N, C-alpha and C positions, 0 to 999 in steps of 0.2 A: 399484379402489382407487387413490387418488392417491399418487404417489411423494413421500415426505417429504424435504425438504432442510433441513439446519441453516442458518439464516440467520446470515451472518457479515459483518462490516463491517471494512474496513481502510483505512489512510491512506497516501496517496502524499505523504509529507512531503518538500518540497524546500527547499533553502537558497538564499541569494543567488547561489550559483555553479551553480545548477540541478542539484545532486547530490541523490540520493534517500537517505533514511534507511532502511537495511535492518537487520533484527534476526535473530540466530541463536538458534533455539530451544534451551532448556536441555537438557543431556544426559540429564536424568532425566524429561523430558516425552515424550509420544508424538511420533513423527517427530523424534527427537533430532538436534540440530545442523544441521537444515535451516534455510535462510534464508527469511525472509518479510517482508512489510510489517506494521507494527504494527497491532493491532486484535484483534477477538475476536467471540464470539457476541453476538447481539442477544437480550437477555432479554425474557421475556414483558412486554408493556405498554410496552416502550421503542421509541422511534423510532430509525432508523438513526443520525442525527446525535447523538442523546443517548447511544446506546451507544458510538459512536466516541469522543466526548468522555470518557466514563467510562473506557474502555479505555486511552486515552492518558494519563489521569491516573494510573491504576493501574500501567501499564507503564513510563511515561517521566517521570512527575511534571510534566506540562505541562497547561496550560489551552489547548486548541486552538481556533482559529477554523475551524470545519468549513465548507468551501466546497461547491460543487455536486458531484454525483456525476460521477466521471470514467470509470468502467467498471463493467460488470455481467457476471458470468459464472457458469456452473454447472459443477461438476466431480463426478464419481463416482470414488472410490478403489476399488482392487481388493478391499479388505476390506468393501465395501458402504457405507461412509460417503459421504454425499452432502452437498455444500455449495453454497449459493447465496451468492456473494460480491458485495458492493457496495463499490467503491473510491471514496473521496473525496479530492480534492486538499486539502492543508493547506499553506499558505504562511506562516501567521501563528500564533503561540502566545505565551503568557506563561509565564515560568519558564525554567529551564535544563534542557535534555534530560538526564535522568539514567537510566542503565540500572538498573531496579528488578527485572527478572525474567529477563532474557535472558542467554545465554552471552556474547554480544558484540553491539555495535551499531556500524555504520559508515556514513559518508557516501560514496556511490559514484556516479560519473558514469553516466548512462544507458547509454552504449555498453559499459560494463564489467559491467553487471548480469548478462548471461548466463554470466559466468565463475563465478558463485556457484551452489551447489547448492540451488536454491529448492524449496519445496513444489510438488508436481505441479500443484496448483490455480492457482498463481501464474505458472507458466512461460510460458503463452501471452501474458499481459500483459507479462511481463518482456521477451520478444522484441519485442513491439510498441513498448515504451518505448525499446528499444535501437536500433530501426531508424532509419537515417538519414532525416532529414526533408528534404523538398525546400527548397531555399533560396528565400526570397522574391525575386520579381523586383525589380530595381533600379527605383527611382522615377525617372521621366524628367520633368524640369522643362522646360516649354516657355517659350520667350521670345517676347515679342511684339516685332515690328519697329517 
């Protein structure tokens, strides 16, 4: 018998300063007050981009331009819950981001993400996003004599 995973989609929303939008789960929801990236379950018959657009409309009141997938991972929680997560980058949206369902929302630089108490399923990606990136090599311009 195949192991079932709940399909979930989430957004890596970044602003012009390359900060990530993170959201704190409401205190009355499962896994209360944990931080996460906005998104949710993919409903039957929905594509991942359509599900993410719907979730961002419901949670933040925005019409997002969903870009290419950025990461994919699977996680099994100790209670037996299994999730298959698909993360998309979102750099453009229409409307003003409004907290409609969360305890809190914050813009956070990548290197500060690990300071927040994220859902277990997000932690590996959080550490990858926070890891220092190698600096691009300087461009050498050659001159002709």
